[in-house]
MIPAVEX-878876 format. One record per residue (C-alpha): residue in one letter; x, y, z. Coordinates in nm, 3 decimals, padded with zeros to 5 digits. Layout:
BEGIN
{res->a, x->X, y->Y, z->Z}
...
//
This chain:
BEGIN
{res->m, x->08.805, y->38.540, z->02.701}
{res->g, x->09.018, y->38.284, z->02.879}
{res->y, x->09.041, y->37.933, z->02.739}
{res->i, x->09.146, y->37.616, z->02.920}
{res->q, x->09.485, y->37.511, z->02.785}
{res->k, x->09.649, y->37.170, z->02.766}
{res->g, x->09.891, y->37.103, z->03.051}
{res->t, x->09.724, y->37.336, z->03.301}
{res->s, x->09.559, y->37.232, z->03.626}
{res->a, x->09.221, y->37.344, z->03.490}
{res->f, x->09.269, y->37.121, z->03.185}
{res->h, x->09.342, y->36.814, z->03.398}
{res->k, x->09.049, y->36.886, z->03.629}
{res->a, x->08.805, y->36.940, z->03.343}
{res->n, x->08.915, y->36.615, z->03.178}
{res->l, x->08.876, y->36.423, z->03.505}
{res->a, x->08.531, y->36.573, z->03.555}
{res->f, x->08.407, y->36.480, z->03.208}
{res->f, x->08.566, y->36.136, z->03.216}
{res->a, x->08.385, y->36.062, z->03.543}
{res->a, x->08.057, y->36.210, z->03.418}
{res->g, x->08.071, y->36.024, z->03.085}
{res->f, x->08.159, y->35.697, z->03.259}
{res->n, x->07.872, y->35.749, z->03.501}
{res->t, x->07.612, y->35.835, z->03.236}
{res->f, x->07.668, y->35.532, z->03.019}
{res->a, x->07.724, y->35.293, z->03.311}
{res->i, x->07.378, y->35.387, z->03.438}
{res->l, x->07.218, y->35.374, z->03.095}
{res->y, x->07.330, y->35.020, z->03.007}
{res->s, x->07.344, y->34.875, z->03.360}
{res->t, x->07.027, y->34.665, z->03.319}
{res->q, x->07.127, y->34.498, z->02.991}
{res->p, x->07.335, y->34.210, z->03.138}
{res->i, x->07.086, y->34.142, z->03.419}
{res->m, x->06.772, y->34.107, z->03.203}
{res->p, x->06.758, y->33.728, z->03.253}
{res->e, x->06.765, y->33.788, z->03.628}
{res->l, x->06.490, y->34.051, z->03.601}
{res->s, x->06.279, y->33.799, z->03.410}
{res->k, x->06.320, y->33.551, z->03.697}
{res->a, x->06.275, y->33.802, z->03.978}
{res->f, x->05.957, y->33.961, z->03.842}
{res->g, x->05.819, y->33.676, z->03.630}
{res->v, x->05.823, y->33.876, z->03.308}
{res->s, x->05.907, y->33.773, z->02.952}
{res->p, x->06.238, y->33.869, z->02.787}
{res->a, x->06.059, y->34.131, z->02.575}
{res->v, x->05.909, y->34.292, z->02.885}
{res->a, x->06.242, y->34.273, z->03.072}
{res->s, x->06.406, y->34.457, z->02.781}
{res->l, x->06.187, y->34.757, z->02.860}
{res->s, x->06.423, y->34.829, z->03.150}
{res->l, x->06.665, y->34.954, z->02.884}
{res->s, x->06.424, y->35.054, z->02.607}
{res->v, x->06.221, y->35.302, z->02.813}
{res->t, x->06.543, y->35.466, z->02.931}
{res->t, x->06.693, y->35.510, z->02.587}
{res->i, x->06.374, y->35.652, z->02.435}
{res->s, x->06.330, y->35.906, z->02.716}
{res->l, x->06.699, y->35.992, z->02.682}
{res->a, x->06.653, y->36.041, z->02.307}
{res->v, x->06.367, y->36.285, z->02.357}
{res->s, x->06.525, y->36.480, z->02.644}
{res->m, x->06.848, y->36.536, z->02.453}
{res->l, x->06.656, y->36.747, z->02.202}
{res->f, x->06.568, y->37.000, z->02.473}
{res->f, x->06.843, y->37.000, z->02.737}
{res->g, x->07.065, y->37.209, z->02.513}
{res->i, x->06.800, y->37.482, z->02.502}
{res->w, x->06.774, y->37.489, z->02.881}
{res->s, x->07.151, y->37.517, z->02.914}
{res->e, x->07.151, y->37.821, z->02.684}
{res->v, x->06.952, y->38.001, z->02.954}
{res->k, x->07.073, y->37.848, z->03.283}
{res->g, x->07.436, y->37.775, z->03.196}
{res->r, x->07.628, y->37.459, z->03.111}
{res->k, x->07.765, y->37.336, z->03.444}
{res->p, x->07.447, y->37.386, z->03.655}
{res->v, x->07.230, y->37.194, z->03.409}
{res->m, x->07.482, y->36.911, z->03.375}
{res->m, x->07.511, y->36.890, z->03.753}
{res->i, x->07.134, y->36.874, z->03.798}
{res->s, x->07.123, y->36.599, z->03.535}
{res->l, x->07.389, y->36.389, z->03.708}
{res->v, x->07.248, y->36.429, z->04.059}
{res->a, x->06.895, y->36.344, z->03.945}
{res->a, x->07.018, y->36.036, z->03.758}
{res->s, x->07.218, y->35.923, z->04.064}
{res->a, x->06.923, y->35.967, z->04.299}
{res->l, x->06.704, y->35.769, z->04.062}
{res->s, x->06.969, y->35.493, z->04.056}
{res->v, x->06.917, y->35.448, z->04.429}
{res->l, x->06.540, y->35.428, z->04.381}
{res->t, x->06.582, y->35.183, z->04.093}
{res->a, x->06.791, y->34.954, z->04.313}
{res->v, x->06.514, y->34.926, z->04.572}
{res->s, x->06.220, y->34.903, z->04.330}
{res->p, x->05.954, y->34.675, z->04.484}
{res->t, x->05.788, y->34.587, z->04.152}
{res->f, x->05.885, y->34.583, z->03.787}
{res->e, x->05.640, y->34.866, z->03.719}
{res->w, x->05.818, y->35.090, z->03.969}
{res->l, x->06.153, y->34.996, z->03.816}
{res->l, x->06.029, y->35.103, z->03.473}
{res->f, x->05.891, y->35.427, z->03.612}
{res->f, x->06.224, y->35.519, z->03.770}
{res->r, x->06.412, y->35.418, z->03.454}
{res->v, x->06.192, y->35.646, z->03.238}
{res->i, x->06.264, y->35.946, z->03.461}
{res->q, x->06.628, y->35.844, z->03.478}
{res->g, x->06.651, y->35.850, z->03.099}
{res->i, x->06.518, y->36.205, z->03.094}
{res->a, x->06.777, y->36.307, z->03.351}
{res->l, x->07.063, y->36.133, z->03.171}
{res->g, x->07.005, y->36.341, z->02.857}
{res->g, x->07.157, y->36.646, z->03.025}
{res->l, x->07.521, y->36.545, z->03.000}
{res->p, x->07.569, y->36.418, z->02.640}
{res->s, x->07.359, y->36.702, z->02.498}
{res->i, x->07.568, y->36.973, z->02.671}
{res->a, x->07.916, y->36.829, z->02.729}
{res->m, x->08.045, y->36.895, z->02.379}
{res->a, x->07.904, y->37.249, z->02.384}
{res->y, x->08.094, y->37.320, z->02.708}
{res->l, x->08.417, y->37.174, z->02.573}
{res->g, x->08.383, y->37.367, z->02.248}
{res->e, x->08.333, y->37.695, z->02.436}
{res->e, x->08.591, y->37.656, z->02.710}
{res->m, x->08.879, y->37.457, z->02.563}
{res->e, x->09.158, y->37.615, z->02.363}
{res->p, x->09.113, y->37.489, z->02.001}
{res->k, x->09.450, y->37.311, z->02.008}
{res->s, x->09.349, y->37.127, z->02.326}
{res->l, x->08.995, y->37.039, z->02.222}
{res->g, x->09.078, y->36.713, z->02.043}
{res->v, x->09.246, y->36.561, z->02.348}
{res->a, x->08.967, y->36.672, z->02.580}
{res->m, x->08.698, y->36.535, z->02.348}
{res->g, x->08.882, y->36.205, z->02.315}
{res->l, x->08.906, y->36.162, z->02.693}
{res->y, x->08.536, y->36.240, z->02.735}
{res->i, x->08.442, y->35.988, z->02.467}
{res->s, x->08.669, y->35.725, z->02.625}
{res->g, x->08.481, y->35.780, z->02.952}
{res->n, x->08.156, y->35.711, z->02.766}
{res->s, x->08.293, y->35.390, z->02.616}
{res->l, x->08.448, y->35.261, z->02.938}
{res->g, x->08.131, y->35.345, z->03.131}
{res->a, x->07.917, y->35.147, z->02.889}
{res->v, x->08.154, y->34.850, z->02.929}
{res->g, x->08.226, y->34.888, z->03.301}
{res->g, x->07.861, y->34.925, z->03.401}
{res->r, x->07.765, y->34.610, z->03.215}
{res->i, x->08.053, y->34.406, z->03.358}
{res->m, x->07.991, y->34.530, z->03.713}
{res->t, x->07.622, y->34.444, z->03.719}
{res->g, x->07.682, y->34.114, z->03.539}
{res->i, x->07.928, y->33.999, z->03.804}
{res->l, x->07.742, y->34.130, z->04.109}
{res->v, x->07.408, y->33.981, z->04.008}
{res->d, x->07.578, y->33.641, z->03.989}
{res->f, x->07.715, y->33.657, z->04.343}
{res->f, x->07.445, y->33.864, z->04.514}
{res->s, x->07.126, y->33.997, z->04.355}
{res->w, x->07.010, y->34.252, z->04.101}
{res->h, x->06.937, y->34.490, z->04.392}
{res->v, x->07.302, y->34.479, z->04.500}
{res->a, x->07.421, y->34.516, z->04.140}
{res->m, x->07.212, y->34.830, z->04.085}
{res->g, x->07.306, y->34.957, z->04.431}
{res->a, x->07.675, y->34.940, z->04.335}
{res->i, x->07.602, y->35.147, z->04.024}
{res->s, x->07.425, y->35.399, z->04.248}
{res->l, x->07.724, y->35.430, z->04.481}
{res->m, x->07.962, y->35.477, z->04.190}
{res->s, x->07.726, y->35.734, z->04.044}
{res->l, x->07.724, y->35.945, z->04.359}
{res->v, x->08.105, y->35.945, z->04.366}
{res->a, x->08.113, y->36.053, z->04.001}
{res->c, x->07.879, y->36.344, z->04.079}
{res->l, x->08.116, y->36.465, z->04.351}
{res->i, x->08.419, y->36.438, z->04.121}
{res->f, x->08.236, y->36.633, z->03.852}
{res->w, x->08.120, y->36.914, z->04.080}
{res->v, x->08.456, y->36.961, z->04.253}
{res->n, x->08.672, y->36.950, z->03.941}
{res->l, x->08.483, y->37.112, z->03.653}
{res->p, x->08.582, y->37.479, z->03.613}
{res->r, x->08.306, y->37.737, z->03.584}
{res->s, x->08.219, y->37.855, z->03.235}
{res->q, x->08.422, y->38.158, z->03.128}
{res->n, x->08.298, y->38.199, z->02.772}
{res->f, x->07.931, y->38.112, z->02.805}
{res->q, x->07.685, y->38.381, z->02.701}
{res->p, x->07.322, y->38.321, z->02.811}
{res->s, x->07.054, y->38.361, z->02.547}
{res->s, x->06.677, y->38.335, z->02.523}
{res->p, x->06.548, y->38.016, z->02.363}
{res->d, x->06.381, y->38.053, z->02.026}
{res->l, x->06.148, y->37.755, z->01.992}
{res->r, x->06.027, y->37.856, z->01.646}
{res->s, x->06.382, y->37.870, z->01.508}
{res->l, x->06.458, y->37.534, z->01.669}
{res->l, x->06.156, y->37.368, z->01.511}
{res->l, x->06.241, y->37.520, z->01.172}
{res->a, x->06.596, y->37.385, z->01.203}
{res->f, x->06.466, y->37.035, z->01.281}
{res->a, x->06.218, y->37.055, z->00.992}
{res->g, x->06.489, y->37.164, z->00.751}
{res->h, x->06.706, y->36.864, z->00.830}
{res->l, x->06.410, y->36.625, z->00.809}
{res->k, x->06.338, y->36.749, z->00.455}
{res->d, x->06.688, y->36.649, z->00.343}
{res->r, x->06.672, y->36.298, z->00.196}
{res->g, x->07.040, y->36.245, z->00.264}
{res->m, x->06.992, y->36.328, z->00.630}
{res->l, x->06.695, y->36.093, z->00.648}
{res->c, x->06.914, y->35.813, z->00.512}
{res->l, x->07.179, y->35.885, z->00.776}
{res->y, x->06.920, y->35.908, z->01.054}
{res->g, x->06.774, y->35.576, z->00.935}
{res->i, x->07.118, y->35.414, z->00.941}
{res->g, x->07.172, y->35.537, z->01.298}
{res->f, x->06.831, y->35.395, z->01.399}
{res->l, x->06.905, y->35.059, z->01.240}
{res->i, x->07.263, y->35.003, z->01.355}
{res->l, x->07.211, y->35.071, z->01.726}
{res->g, x->06.876, y->34.893, z->01.711}
{res->s, x->07.041, y->34.581, z->01.569}
{res->n, x->07.328, y->34.598, z->01.820}
{res->v, x->07.106, y->34.634, z->02.126}
{res->a, x->06.860, y->34.370, z->02.004}
{res->l, x->07.142, y->34.117, z->01.974}
{res->f, x->07.312, y->34.193, z->02.305}
{res->n, x->06.983, y->34.215, z->02.497}
{res->y, x->06.912, y->33.846, z->02.434}
{res->l, x->07.267, y->33.717, z->02.417}
{res->g, x->07.255, y->33.662, z->02.792}
{res->y, x->06.936, y->33.456, z->02.769}
{res->m, x->07.095, y->33.234, z->02.505}
{res->l, x->07.432, y->33.188, z->02.676}
{res->t, x->07.291, y->33.119, z->03.024}
{res->s, x->07.062, y->32.847, z->02.883}
{res->p, x->07.162, y->32.492, z->02.782}
{res->p, x->07.380, y->32.375, z->02.616}
{res->y, x->07.611, y->32.662, z->02.716}
{res->s, x->07.481, y->32.739, z->03.068}
{res->l, x->07.734, y->33.016, z->03.131}
{res->s, x->07.724, y->33.210, z->03.456}
{res->q, x->07.606, y->33.571, z->03.469}
{res->s, x->07.962, y->33.673, z->03.556}
{res->l, x->08.102, y->33.526, z->03.236}
{res->v, x->07.823, y->33.679, z->03.031}
{res->g, x->07.898, y->34.016, z->03.192}
{res->w, x->08.261, y->33.993, z->03.088}
{res->i, x->08.159, y->33.937, z->02.726}
{res->f, x->08.069, y->34.305, z->02.703}
{res->i, x->08.439, y->34.389, z->02.713}
{res->v, x->08.431, y->34.337, z->02.336}
{res->y, x->08.291, y->34.691, z->02.315}
{res->l, x->08.644, y->34.820, z->02.367}
{res->v, x->08.710, y->34.709, z->02.009}
{res->g, x->08.508, y->35.015, z->01.908}
{res->t, x->08.784, y->35.255, z->02.007}
{res->v, x->09.008, y->35.089, z->01.749}
{res->s, x->08.751, y->35.054, z->01.471}
{res->s, x->08.646, y->35.420, z->01.474}
{res->v, x->09.004, y->35.532, z->01.409}
{res->w, x->09.067, y->35.261, z->01.148}
{res->t, x->08.750, y->35.337, z->00.950}
{res->a, x->08.830, y->35.709, z->00.951}
{res->r, x->09.173, y->35.643, z->00.801}
{res->i, x->09.064, y->35.410, z->00.526}
{res->a, x->08.756, y->35.625, z->00.448}
{res->d, x->08.996, y->35.911, z->00.371}
{res->r, x->09.160, y->35.685, z->00.114}
{res->y, x->08.872, y->35.491, z->-00.039}
{res->g, x->08.564, y->35.706, z->00.023}
{res->r, x->08.317, y->35.721, z->00.307}
{res->q, x->08.029, y->35.542, z->00.130}
{res->k, x->08.236, y->35.238, z->00.035}
{res->i, x->08.375, y->35.204, z->00.387}
{res->l, x->08.031, y->35.256, z->00.542}
{res->i, x->07.896, y->34.969, z->00.330}
{res->l, x->08.203, y->34.760, z->00.422}
{res->s, x->08.150, y->34.829, z->00.792}
{res->l, x->07.783, y->34.732, z->00.770}
{res->g, x->07.883, y->34.414, z->00.587}
{res->l, x->08.138, y->34.332, z->00.857}
{res->t, x->07.869, y->34.379, z->01.120}
{res->l, x->07.634, y->34.144, z->00.936}
{res->f, x->07.910, y->33.883, z->00.898}
{res->g, x->07.979, y->33.892, z->01.273}
{res->v, x->07.608, y->33.858, z->01.348}
{res->c, x->07.578, y->33.553, z->01.121}
{res->l, x->07.871, y->33.384, z->01.299}
{res->t, x->07.667, y->33.380, z->01.620}
{res->l, x->07.433, y->33.127, z->01.453}
{res->d, x->07.705, y->32.862, z->01.470}
{res->a, x->07.652, y->32.598, z->01.738}
{res->s, x->08.010, y->32.627, z->01.859}
{res->l, x->08.046, y->32.866, z->02.153}
{res->w, x->08.390, y->32.976, z->02.033}
{res->v, x->08.260, y->33.068, z->01.688}
{res->k, x->07.976, y->33.264, z->01.849}
{res->l, x->08.223, y->33.452, z->02.065}
{res->l, x->08.446, y->33.518, z->01.763}
{res->g, x->08.152, y->33.684, z->01.591}
{res->l, x->08.104, y->33.939, z->01.872}
{res->p, x->08.422, y->34.151, z->01.829}
{res->i, x->08.373, y->34.138, z->01.451}
{res->l, x->08.019, y->34.276, z->01.469}
{res->v, x->08.121, y->34.534, z->01.731}
{res->f, x->08.410, y->34.646, z->01.510}
{res->g, x->08.173, y->34.694, z->01.218}
{res->f, x->07.907, y->34.862, z->01.432}
{res->f, x->08.135, y->35.131, z->01.573}
{res->g, x->08.287, y->35.190, z->01.232}
{res->s, x->07.942, y->35.241, z->01.082}
{res->h, x->07.833, y->35.471, z->01.364}
{res->s, x->08.147, y->35.683, z->01.348}
{res->l, x->08.111, y->35.738, z->00.974}
{res->a, x->07.735, y->35.806, z->00.981}
{res->s, x->07.750, y->36.048, z->01.275}
{res->a, x->08.043, y->36.241, z->01.127}
{res->w, x->07.870, y->36.248, z->00.788}
{res->v, x->07.570, y->36.420, z->00.950}
{res->g, x->07.791, y->36.699, z->01.081}
{res->r, x->07.958, y->36.749, z->00.744}
{res->r, x->07.635, y->36.742, z->00.545}
{res->a, x->07.463, y->37.010, z->00.755}
{res->l, x->07.515, y->37.355, z->00.602}
{res->r, x->07.378, y->37.522, z->00.914}
{res->n, x->07.224, y->37.429, z->01.249}
{res->k, x->07.480, y->37.153, z->01.295}
{res->a, x->07.389, y->37.103, z->01.661}
{res->q, x->07.027, y->37.033, z->01.569}
{res->a, x->07.138, y->36.795, z->01.291}
{res->s, x->07.347, y->36.597, z->01.537}
{res->s, x->07.067, y->36.602, z->01.798}
{res->l, x->06.828, y->36.449, z->01.548}
{res->y, x->07.084, y->36.179, z->01.461}
{res->l, x->07.118, y->36.088, z->01.829}
{res->f, x->06.740, y->36.092, z->01.869}
{res->f, x->06.694, y->35.834, z->01.592}
{res->y, x->07.002, y->35.643, z->01.711}
{res->y, x->06.865, y->35.588, z->02.061}
{res->a, x->06.508, y->35.545, z->01.937}
{res->g, x->06.635, y->35.251, z->01.733}
{res->s, x->06.774, y->35.099, z->02.050}
{res->s, x->06.434, y->35.123, z->02.219}
{res->v, x->06.228, y->34.987, z->01.930}
{res->a, x->06.451, y->34.699, z->01.819}
{res->g, x->06.562, y->34.617, z->02.173}
{res->t, x->06.206, y->34.523, z->02.265}
{res->m, x->06.111, y->34.376, z->01.925}
{res->g, x->06.397, y->34.131, z->01.964}
{res->g, x->06.229, y->33.987, z->02.272}
{res->y, x->05.928, y->33.874, z->02.073}
{res->f, x->06.151, y->33.717, z->01.809}
{res->w, x->06.349, y->33.541, z->02.085}
{res->s, x->06.032, y->33.404, z->02.246}
{res->m, x->05.883, y->33.284, z->01.916}
{res->y, x->06.186, y->33.170, z->01.716}
{res->g, x->06.481, y->33.150, z->01.954}
{res->w, x->06.826, y->33.283, z->01.872}
{res->g, x->06.772, y->33.234, z->01.501}
{res->g, x->06.477, y->33.473, z->01.521}
{res->v, x->06.685, y->33.741, z->01.690}
{res->v, x->06.960, y->33.705, z->01.430}
{res->g, x->06.700, y->33.720, z->01.153}
{res->l, x->06.562, y->34.049, z->01.287}
{res->v, x->06.911, y->34.196, z->01.324}
{res->a, x->07.009, y->34.083, z->00.973}
{res->a, x->06.698, y->34.249, z->00.829}
{res->f, x->06.787, y->34.576, z->01.003}
{res->l, x->07.142, y->34.564, z->00.870}
{res->l, x->07.031, y->34.483, z->00.515}
{res->f, x->06.797, y->34.781, z->00.523}
{res->a, x->07.088, y->34.994, z->00.648}
{res->h, x->07.283, y->34.874, z->00.342}
{res->v, x->07.002, y->34.996, z->00.116}
{res->l, x->07.006, y->35.339, z->00.281}
{res->a, x->07.386, y->35.358, z->00.248}
{res->i, x->07.357, y->35.283, z->-00.124}
{res->c, x->07.081, y->35.545, z->-00.160}
{res->l, x->07.315, y->35.810, z->-00.021}
{res->a, x->07.490, y->35.817, z->-00.359}
{res->k, x->07.165, y->35.925, z->-00.524}
{res->v, x->07.077, y->36.222, z->-00.301}
{res->g, x->07.363, y->36.453, z->-00.395}
{res->q, x->07.701, y->36.528, z->-00.250}
{res->s, x->07.746, y->36.624, z->00.113}
{res->v, x->07.828, y->36.980, z->00.209}
{res->s, x->08.200, y->36.927, z->00.172}
{res->e, x->08.261, y->36.739, z->-00.153}
{res->g, x->08.622, y->36.666, z->-00.083}
{res->w, x->08.555, y->36.518, z->00.260}
{res->k, x->08.561, y->36.140, z->00.277}
{res->g, x->08.541, y->36.040, z->00.643}
{res->q, x->08.598, y->36.133, z->01.000}
{res->g, x->08.582, y->35.911, z->01.305}
{res->t, x->08.402, y->35.958, z->01.632}
{res->v, x->08.292, y->35.721, z->01.901}
{res->s, x->07.978, y->35.788, z->02.104}
{res->r, x->07.816, y->35.494, z->02.281}
//
């Protein structure tokens, strides 16, 4: 079997393909977050209802990711990923011209289902096709595409909605998406080591059930649910707060605030290093505490103190996510793919639930209500992190931490 090796043309093409695809997937996913205040104005809906433009997409993504991997076992990796990207791009066009908010939500639900095809299969393709020595670099470039897409999509729509309209902002995402599809199709090498197999639904369900019976896994899944839920809840309504008096910032400036997510690429590496020295549980609790501290800073009336809190909470968030997600992989004795799929399911489900809950807290209690909800989520995550010490050691007793970034 031939593997793709570092330094070859195939290696560069595969990395370009996955960088473009990862950028595209997460740019589409989070593209509506900065423009929620504009959606509220355009369609006359409350902040909580406007947040559904992201929440319905993340929950459908969470569900579809559980099953796309099975389909790819039969049909092949590249064809399924390509279908996913093309469908998501076509739905981006339809989203941009949605005549009503109901149609926008409908297209975003279907789009979430389509988007699940890439993140659920990409790592399987890379693991099969890349030479082991080259896998780390390839995985890092793919993850960087995810991170930059999540940031770039938010900034792009935030700026364009300020100068034009939300239709133009979403239309620009659609155009970029179509280009990314072309780059992916032209550059990604065909699978050389893929072996098709028949799906075994019973075995899959048993694997899921086994992980859900593990109290340690449930704690980790709960932490994933709570940390992304708290992050999305805060950033969903940040724009409403900052574009209102006394701050009255423009949508462009609010869009640029999302650049703080780049801090996550640093924090995931840092937390991995110090977790190796001091222990994963201690550093997980520290990261959660750092997130909570950053969130509390946003209560200050000073705009500069609020802005200072954002990179701090993002640093803590990515550190917590990297430790929890890696811990899932290490704790699973078998069926590691299913263990990770369940983590991502709860992770994105948390985004959907808390992202919309935050809207009701914003409407009833203002920014203090949103921060209160987020703080409650993070305190509960602390409790689960402490409980991890009481459910037995992970699969690899000597392991203390390993960083990943997936956003």
